[in-house]
N, C-alpha and C positions, 0 to 999 in steps of 0.2 A: 574583456569583462568576464568574470567567472560566473558560472551557473550557480543558481540556488537550488539545492536538492533537499527535499523533505522526505524523510523515511518514517513510515508508520509501521510499528511492530504490532501484530495482532494476536500474538500467542498469550495465553494466560501464564505461561512460564517465562519469567524474566530472562533467563538464560537458555531458553529452548533452542531447538535446532534452527527454526526459521529466524530467530533473533541472531544466532551466530552468522547466518548468511547475510542478514541485514547489516551486522557490524562489519563484515568483510566488504560489502558494497560501500559502506560509510568510509572505511579506511582507503579503499581504492580511489573513491571520488575526492577525498580530502587530499590525498597524495598528489592527485592530478590537478589540484588547485581550486576545486569547487568549494562553495560555502555550503556546509552540510549540517542539517539538524535531524535528530532522531527523536521520535516520540513513542513511548510505550503506552498503547491505548488501554490495555487492561487495567491500568492503575487510575484511569480517569473516569469521572462520572459523565457518561454520554448516554442520554436517554434516547429511546427510539423516536423516530418521526411519528407524530400523532395525526398527520394528514389534516391539520387545521387549515392549511392553505393561506395562513396569514402572510407568509413570506412572498407568496405570489400576488396577493391582493395589494399589499403596501409597497413591495419591492424594498422593504427595509431590512430584509434578512429574517432569519429564524427568531421567533419570539421565545423559544424554549431556553431558559436560562440555566445552562449547565456548562461543563468544561469544553463543549464543542465550540462555544463562542470564542475561545482563545485559539482554536484551530482554523477558523475561517480565514483570518488574515494570513496565516502561514500558508494555507492552500493557495490563496490568491497570489501570494508573493513568490511562490516556488516556480521555477522553470520546469523542474522534474519532480514527480511524485512517485515514490517507491513504496509498494505495499508488500509486506512480508507476512505470510500466514502459514501455519500448518493446516493440513486438510483434516477437518473434523467431520466425520460422518458424510463424506463424499463432497465436501465443498469448503469454502472459507469459514473462518470462525465467526461466531456471533458478534464479537468485538468489531471485526472488519465490516461485516454486513451492516451493523447498526451505524457505524461511522459513515459508510458510503450512502446509506439511506438519507442521511442528513445533508448530503450534497444537493438535495432537491432545493434547498434554500438558496443555492447559488445559481439557479436558473431564472431566466426572465424571457420576455418576448424576443430578446436579441440573442438567445442561446445561453449557454453556461459560462460562468466566469472562469471555468477551467478549460474552455475551448482553446486548442492550440498548444497546450502544455504536453510534456512527455510523461509517459507512464512506464514504470518498470515493475516487475513482479518477481518475488522470491517465494517459492513454495516448497514444503517438505510434506511427505506422506509416509504412512506406515507400510503400505504394500510395496511390491517390487516394481510396479508399473504405473505410469501416469494415468492410464485408462482404468484399470481395475481399482485403483486407489480412490478415484473421484477427483484426482488432480486436474483431469481434463475438464471437469465441470467448472472448476474455478477458473481455468484458462478461458473457457468459453464465456463465462460471466464477465471477465475483464475485457475480452474482445468486444462483447456486446456493449458494455458500458463505454468503452473507448469510441466505438463507432457512433453511438448515440450522442455523446458529449462533444466529440471532435478531438479526442486525445490521440496522440501518436504513441503506440507501444514501441518503446525503444530497446527493450530487452527483457529476457526472462531467464531465470535460473531456477531449476527444480530437481529434486531427487528424493530417493528413499532415505528416511531417517526415522525409524520407529521409536527408538529409545533415546532418552536424554544422552547427549554426547555423541550420537551416531554421526552427525555431520563432521565433527572434528576428526573422525577416522577416515574421511574421504578427501584427501588433498586436492584431487581434481575438481571436486565440487566447490571447495573453498577457493581455489584459484579462479574458477569461473565467476564466482560472486565478486571477488576482488577486481577482476578484469571488467566486469559489468560496471562497477563503480567508476573505474578509470574512463570507460567509454562514455558514460553518462555525463562526465564532467566537461567534455569537449563539445 
């Protein structure tokens, strides 16, 4: 049985560097036989969590009617969730953070509906180092989220890419992303 992989692109740039890595992960996973879907978050209307707690009181899910409603079933149905983000001002983009905040609606007294799934991460940053760029802050955020929810981090790919097209000039980084996709598929 093939794995179902959901890739979330969090850059405001449709063809940005993190999107290029996400596309390589997609290609590697697809070639290895996975069922893969990619979603570009910046084009969707996803409102912030307003902490109304209706999702916790009724267990009916989030009552905010926006495009996040179409993503909840995709998240629940995926075996692997891949999040791709550039580093904006020392962490993930607002699009990714808003999306993740809405995962609160997937929690119940029994834990998260995402518990036991795999998580993979693709990051790019403008500095030359994962620490000085803030990339490490994003990694720590994902590690904390995974630990809290009960996700298994199955892989990461990250590197320097300050200007549009910089990732495409780094064949080793492109290959790592493709190979991550292949690995996630099995």
